[in-house]
C-alpha positions in Angstrom: -61.1 11.8 110.5 -61.3 8.2 111.6 -64.5 6.3 110.8 -64.5 5.2 114.4 -65.3 8.8 115.4 -69.0 9.5 114.8 -68.5 13.2 114.1 -72.2 14.0 113.2 -73.3 12.6 116.5 -70.6 14.4 118.4 -71.4 17.7 116.5 -75.1 17.3 117.3 -74.3 16.8 121.0 -72.2 20.0 120.9 -75.2 21.8 119.3 -77.4 20.6 122.1 -75.2 22.1 124.8 -75.8 25.5 123.3 -79.6 24.9 123.1 -79.5 23.9 126.8 -77.6 27.1 127.7 -79.9 29.4 125.7 -83.0 27.7 126.9 -82.0 27.9 130.5 -80.9 31.5 130.2 -84.2 32.6 128.6 -86.5 30.7 130.9 -84.7 32.0 134.0 -85.3 35.6 132.8 -89.0 34.8 132.5 -89.5 33.3 136.0 -87.6 35.9 138.0 -90.9 37.6 138.8 -92.4 34.4 140.1 -89.4 33.9 142.3 -90.0 37.4 143.7 -93.7 36.7 144.3 -93.2 33.3 145.9 -90.1 34.0 148.0 -90.4 37.7 148.6 -87.1 38.7 147.0 -86.4 42.3 146.1 -85.2 43.3 142.6 -81.7 43.6 144.0 -81.8 40.1 145.4 -83.2 38.7 142.1 -80.5 40.6 140.1 -77.8 39.1 142.3 -79.2 35.6 141.8 -79.3 36.2 138.0 -75.6 37.3 138.3 -74.9 33.8 139.6 -75.6 32.6 136.1 -73.0 34.9 134.6 -70.2 35.3 137.2 -67.0 33.7 136.0 -68.4 32.5 132.7 -65.4 33.9 130.8 -62.9 32.8 133.4 -64.2 29.3 133.3 -63.8 29.2 129.5 -60.2 30.5 129.9 -59.3 28.1 132.7 -60.9 25.0 131.0 -59.3 25.7 127.7 -55.9 25.4 129.3 -56.5 21.8 130.2 -58.8 20.7 127.4 -56.1 19.3 125.1 -54.6 17.4 128.0 -57.8 16.1 129.7 -59.7 15.5 126.5 -63.0 16.8 125.1 -65.1 14.0 126.4 -64.0 14.2 130.1 -64.9 17.9 130.3 -68.3 17.4 128.5 -69.1 14.6 131.0 -68.3 17.0 133.9 -70.5 19.7 132.3 -73.3 17.2 132.0 -73.0 16.3 135.7 -73.0 20.0 136.7 -76.0 20.8 134.5 -77.9 18.1 136.2 -76.8 19.2 139.7 -77.6 22.8 138.9 -81.2 21.7 138.2 -81.4 19.6 141.4 -80.2 22.6 143.5 -82.4 25.1 141.7 -85.5 23.0 141.9 -85.0 22.5 145.6 -85.8 26.1 146.2 -89.4 25.6 147.2 -88.9 22.9 149.8 -85.9 24.8 151.1 -88.1 27.9 151.5 -90.7 25.9 153.4 -88.1 24.3 155.7 -85.5 27.1 156.2 -86.9 30.3 154.9 -85.9 33.0 152.3 -82.2 33.3 153.3 -81.4 29.7 152.5 -83.6 29.8 149.4 -81.6 32.7 148.1 -78.3 30.7 148.3 -80.0 27.7 146.9 -81.0 29.6 143.7 -77.6 31.5 143.6 -75.6 28.3 143.8 -77.8 26.6 141.2 -77.3 29.5 138.8 -73.6 29.5 139.4 -73.3 25.8 138.7 -75.3 26.3 135.5 -72.8 29.0 134.4 -69.8 26.7 135.1 -71.3 23.9 133.1 -71.9 26.3 130.2 -68.4 27.6 130.4 -67.0 24.0 130.3 -69.1 23.3 127.2 -68.0 26.5 125.4 -64.3 25.6 126.1 -64.8 22.2 124.5 -67.2 22.5 121.6 -65.4 25.2 119.7 -62.1 23.4 119.2 -64.0 20.2 118.9 -66.0 21.5 116.0 -62.8 22.7 114.4 -61.3 19.2 114.9 -64.3 17.4 113.4 -64.5 19.6 110.3 -60.9 20.9 109.7 -61.6 21.9 106.1 -64.8 23.9 106.9 -64.2 25.4 110.3 -66.0 28.7 109.8 -69.0 27.1 108.3 -69.5 24.5 110.9 -68.7 26.8 113.8 -71.5 29.1 112.5 -73.9 26.1 112.4 -72.8 25.1 115.9 -73.6 28.5 117.3 -77.0 28.5 115.8 -77.8 26.4 118.9 -77.6 29.5 121.1 -80.4 31.5 119.4 -82.4 28.3 119.0 -82.3 28.0 122.8 -83.2 31.6 123.3 -86.2 31.3 120.9 -87.4 28.1 122.6 -87.0 29.6 126.1 -88.6 32.8 125.1 -91.6 31.1 123.5 -92.0 28.8 126.5 -91.9 31.8 128.7 -94.7 33.4 126.9 -96.8 30.2 126.7 -96.5 28.6 130.1 -94.6 30.8 132.6 -97.2 32.0 135.1 -99.7 29.3 134.0 -97.9 26.4 135.7 -95.4 26.1 138.6 -92.1 27.7 137.7 -90.3 24.4 138.3 -91.9 23.1 135.0 -90.4 25.6 132.6 -87.1 25.7 134.6 -86.6 22.0 134.3 -87.1 21.9 130.5 -83.4 22.7 129.8 -82.8 19.2 131.1 -84.2 17.8 127.8 -81.3 19.0 125.6 -79.0 18.2 128.5 -80.2 14.6 128.6 -79.9 14.5 124.8 -76.2 15.6 124.7 -75.4 13.3 127.7 -76.9 10.3 125.9 -75.0 11.2 122.7 -71.5 11.5 124.3 -71.7 8.4 126.5 -70.0 5.4 124.9 -68.7 7.4 122.0 -65.0 7.8 121.1 -63.9 11.4 120.7 -61.1 12.6 118.5 -58.0 14.3 119.8 -57.4 17.9 118.8 -55.5 18.9 115.6 -52.7 20.2 117.7 -52.3 16.9 119.7 -52.6 14.8 116.6 -49.9 16.8 114.9 -47.6 16.4 118.0 -47.7 20.0 119.0 -46.2 20.5 122.5 -48.3 22.1 125.2 -45.7 24.9 125.5 -46.0 25.6 121.8 -49.8 26.0 122.2 -49.3 28.5 125.0 -46.7 30.5 122.9 -49.4 31.0 120.3 -51.1 33.4 122.7 -48.2 35.8 122.3 -48.7 36.2 118.5 -49.3 39.9 117.6 -51.9 38.7 115.1 -53.8 36.7 117.7 -53.6 39.6 120.2 -55.2 41.8 117.5 -57.9 39.3 116.9 -58.6 39.1 120.7 -58.9 42.9 120.7 -61.5 42.7 117.9 -63.3 39.9 119.7 -63.6 42.0 122.8 -65.6 44.3 120.5 -67.7 41.4 119.4 -68.6 40.6 123.1 -69.4 44.2 123.7 -71.6 44.6 120.6 -73.3 41.2 120.6 -73.8 40.0 124.1 -73.5 43.4 125.8 -76.2 44.9 123.5 -78.4 41.8 123.8 -78.5 42.2 127.6 -80.2 45.6 127.1 -81.9 45.4 123.7 -85.2 44.0 125.0 -85.5 46.7 127.7 -84.6 49.5 125.3 -86.8 48.4 122.4 -89.7 47.7 124.9 -89.5 51.3 126.1 -89.7 52.5 122.4 -92.4 50.1 121.4 -94.3 49.2 124.6 -94.9 45.5 124.9 -93.0 44.5 121.8 -89.4 44.2 123.2 -89.7 40.4 123.7 -91.1 39.9 120.2 -88.3 41.9 118.7 -85.7 39.9 120.6 -87.2 36.6 119.4 -87.3 38.0 115.9 -83.6 39.0 116.0 -82.7 35.6 117.4 -84.6 33.9 114.6 -82.6 35.8 112.0 -79.4 34.7 113.7 -80.6 31.0 113.9 -81.5 30.8 110.2 -78.6 32.7 108.7 -75.8 30.8 110.6 -76.6 27.7 108.6 -75.5 29.6 105.4 -72.1 31.0 106.5 -70.3 28.4 104.3 -71.4 29.6 100.9 -70.8 33.3 101.9 -67.3 32.6 103.2 -66.5 30.8 99.9 -67.3 34.0 98.1 -65.8 36.7 100.3 -63.6 34.8 102.9 -64.1 35.0 106.7 -62.5 38.5 107.1 -64.7 39.9 104.3 -67.8 38.5 106.0 -66.7 40.0 109.3 -66.0 43.4 107.7 -69.5 43.4 106.1 -71.1 42.3 109.4 -69.4 45.1 111.3 -70.7 47.7 108.8 -74.2 46.3 108.9 -74.3 46.1 112.7 -73.1 49.7 112.9 -75.9 50.9 110.6 -78.5 48.8 112.5 -77.5 50.3 115.9 -77.6 53.8 114.4 -81.1 53.1 113.0 -82.3 51.8 116.4 -81.1 55.1 117.9 -82.9 57.3 115.4 -86.1 55.7 114.0 -89.4 56.2 115.8 -92.2 54.5 113.8 -93.0 50.9 114.7 -92.4 49.7 111.1 -88.9 51.3 111.0 -88.0 49.9 114.4 -88.7 46.4 113.1 -86.5 47.2 110.0 -83.8 48.5 112.3 -83.9 45.3 114.4 -83.7 43.3 111.1 -80.5 45.2 110.1 -79.0 44.8 113.6 -79.8 41.1 113.6 -78.2 40.6 110.2 -75.1 42.4 111.4 -74.5 40.5 114.6 -75.3 37.1 113.2 -71.9 35.9 112.0 -69.6 37.7 114.5 -68.9 35.2 117.2 -68.6 31.9 115.3 -66.7 33.4 112.4 -64.1 34.9 114.7 -63.7 31.5 116.2 -63.3 30.1 112.7 -60.6 32.6 111.8 -58.6 31.8 115.0 -59.1 28.1 114.4 -57.9 28.4 110.8 -54.9 30.7 111.4 -53.7 29.3 114.8 -54.4 25.5 114.7 -51.3 24.9 116.8 -53.0 26.7 119.7 -55.6 24.0 119.9 -58.2 24.7 122.6 -56.0 27.3 124.2 -56.3 29.9 121.5 -60.0 29.3 120.8 -60.7 29.3 124.5 -58.9 32.7 124.7 -61.3 34.1 122.1 -64.4 32.8 123.9 -63.2 33.9 127.3 -62.2 37.4 126.1 -65.6 37.9 124.4 -67.5 36.8 127.6 -65.4 39.0 129.9 -65.8 42.0 127.6 -69.6 41.5 127.6 -69.7 41.2 131.3 -67.2 43.9 132.3 -67.6 46.4 129.5 -70.6 45.8 127.3 -73.4 45.4 129.9 -72.0 48.1 132.4 -70.9 50.4 129.6 -74.3 50.5 127.8 -76.0 50.9 131.1 -73.8 53.8 132.0 -74.6 55.6 128.7 -78.3 55.1 129.3 -77.9 56.6 132.8 -75.8 59.5 131.5 -78.1 60.6 128.7 -81.4 59.9 130.5 -80.3 62.0 133.5 -79.1 64.9 131.3 -82.4 64.8 129.4 -84.6 64.8 132.5 -82.5 67.7 134.1 -83.2 69.8 131.0 -86.9 68.9 130.8 -87.9 68.9 134.5 -85.4 69.4 137.3 -88.0 68.7 140.0 -88.7 65.4 138.3 -85.0 64.6 138.1 -84.6 65.3 141.8 -87.4 63.0 142.6 -86.1 60.1 140.5 -82.3 60.6 140.7 -80.4 57.7 142.2 -79.3 58.3 145.8 -75.6 58.2 144.9 -73.3 58.8 142.0 -71.8 56.0 139.9 -69.1 55.9 137.3 -67.8 53.6 134.6 -64.1 53.3 134.0 -62.5 56.7 133.2 -65.8 58.4 132.5 -67.2 61.1 134.8 -69.4 60.3 137.8 -73.1 60.7 137.3 -76.4 60.4 139.2 -78.5 58.3 136.9 -82.1 57.5 137.4 -83.2 55.2 140.2 -84.4 52.0 138.4 -86.7 51.0 141.2 -88.4 54.3 141.3 -88.7 54.5 137.6 -90.1 50.9 137.5 -92.8 51.8 140.0 -93.8 54.8 137.9 -93.6 53.4 134.4 -94.2 49.7 134.5 -97.8 48.7 133.9 -98.2 47.1 137.3 -95.2 48.8 139.0 -97.1 50.4 141.9 -99.3 47.3 142.4 -96.2 45.0 142.5 -94.6 47.2 145.1 -97.7 46.9 147.2 -97.7 43.1 146.9 -94.0 42.9 147.8 -94.6 44.9 150.9 -97.5 42.7 151.9 -95.5 39.5 151.3 -92.6 40.7 153.4 -95.0 41.6 156.2 -96.6 38.2 156.0 -93.2 36.6 156.2 -92.1 38.8 159.1 -89.2 40.2 157.1 -87.9 43.7 157.0 -86.1 44.9 153.8 -85.0 48.5 154.2 -84.8 49.1 150.5 -88.4 48.0 150.0 -89.6 50.0 152.9 -87.7 53.1 151.8 -89.2 52.8 148.3 -92.7 52.4 149.6 -92.4 55.5 151.9 -91.0 57.5 149.0 -93.8 56.4 146.6 -96.5 57.3 149.1 -95.0 60.6 150.1 -93.4 61.8 146.9 -93.9 59.6 143.9 -97.6 59.0 143.8 -98.6 62.7 144.4 -96.5 63.8 141.4 -96.9 60.8 139.2 -99.2 62.5 136.7 -96.7 65.3 135.9 -93.6 63.1 136.2 -94.7 60.2 134.0 -94.2 61.9 130.6 -90.7 63.5 131.2 -89.4 60.3 132.9 -90.6 58.1 130.1 -89.1 60.3 127.5 -85.8 60.4 129.4 -85.6 56.7 129.5 -86.3 56.3 125.8 -83.7 59.1 125.0 -81.1 57.4 127.2 -81.6 54.1 125.4 -81.4 55.6 122.0 -78.3 57.5 122.7 -76.6 54.4 124.3 -77.3 52.5 121.0 -75.9 55.3 118.9 -72.7 55.4 120.9 -72.5 51.6 120.9 -72.4 51.9 117.0 -68.9 53.3 117.4 -67.6 49.8 118.4 -68.6 47.9 115.2 -67.3 50.9 113.2 -63.9 50.4 114.9 -64.2 46.7 114.3 -64.8 47.3 110.6 -61.6 49.3 110.5 -59.7 46.5 112.2 -61.1 43.9 109.8 -60.2 46.1 106.8 -56.6 46.3 108.1 -56.5 42.5 108.2 -57.9 42.2 104.7 -55.3 44.6 103.4 -52.5 42.8 105.3 -53.4 39.4 103.9 -53.9 40.7 100.4 -50.4 42.1 100.5 -49.2 38.6 101.3 -51.1 36.7 98.6 -54.5 36.5 100.3 -56.1 34.9 103.4 -55.5 31.2 103.6 -56.0 28.7 106.5 -52.9 27.2 108.1 -52.9 23.4 107.8 -51.2 21.1 110.1 -49.9 17.7 109.1 -51.8 15.3 111.2 -51.8 11.6 111.9 -54.8 9.4 111.5 -56.6 9.1 114.8 -55.7 5.8 116.3 
């Protein structure tokens, strides 16, 4: 690595991009309620706005990775910096937009802001993984783990800020705080010379990079990383809700605790890899994650739930960055293309399989439990229509809006406030009116007898979903074991090294 390339500064800038992503993601989750209160949005509208922060994330990574080696790392990071800034401008314009144009324009203002934030994050993810591998070619797995400690760091900061200041100051204040790490990485990359990728430095043609995607070994690794996306990000999207139903009021603390485990341990991947190699680390992680998810599905006491979250946090810590490290070490000729494929597949799996799949399992088991315990309660709280996930049978799960009104501490009061806000704004939202009529005519009169069975059904559904999710890391462990045996039969796992020219 040329002395003209300040790799520590560039690496720190890459780290800051993940802090910005995690911080913005966590804070956004904390201020959704305030957006509902101020702008009169329903839960459906808020959910769609939040989706704007996830839609296309994986596709952006895939698309950007195809041009990263040609365009260069710095150009895409500058574009991400601009989009991060513009996303803040658009999002923070929500209040004046609401005052001038009303809720419909405000909805699109927030949605577009979240979508721009997602695109910026996708561009960063497409760049920083191959960039870290280029900066530290002899310690790829170690430094990719350190790099990805930035994500849980952002989640922790955003979660703590949410607890400390959300609701106490205007929502624009915590929302704008992700601009601090954005400004930091922007300042670090401006005026700095970036390296070219290993593949470009070694003179690998673009067509050769693309052909790496057809490697059977890489395809097998992509399949395994789809499991990583399902287990890590898919489970994380539900874990707070599930643990909060088991230990009321502690879901957020458990999430921050698990994120803290991830943040700390990712700095120590290097010494572990030196002892057992990346595939050994991944195999052990898959086994521990499987045990952690099974424990979360079984244990009941508060102390054991915290132990289960500890085991789960240990298991998931090394998955994502170590998989990137393996691909970077075994397929250096693929450059950003192969590493982008890994990130993109993981994100797509989390969004298309993990989140919906775990949600489906919760619906399936919660509805079955409630039908067995109290059919009248099930009829009152069943969703209005059936839903399905992939090849699995159609089910009528529980209506989340109705369950929220019944079980959330201020669910009924929040519904009443929403109705009043809409009336003050002269708006008519059929879903809210229908929910309010149902609550007054059916829900409230039966709330005392329904609360117990519905609460138990929700807990049972969450537990069963986690138990079945444990199958995924079990299969991943088998896959990693196959790779360990494969490489051992060929003399052991070793990184592939490319002859490279000195950066000019």
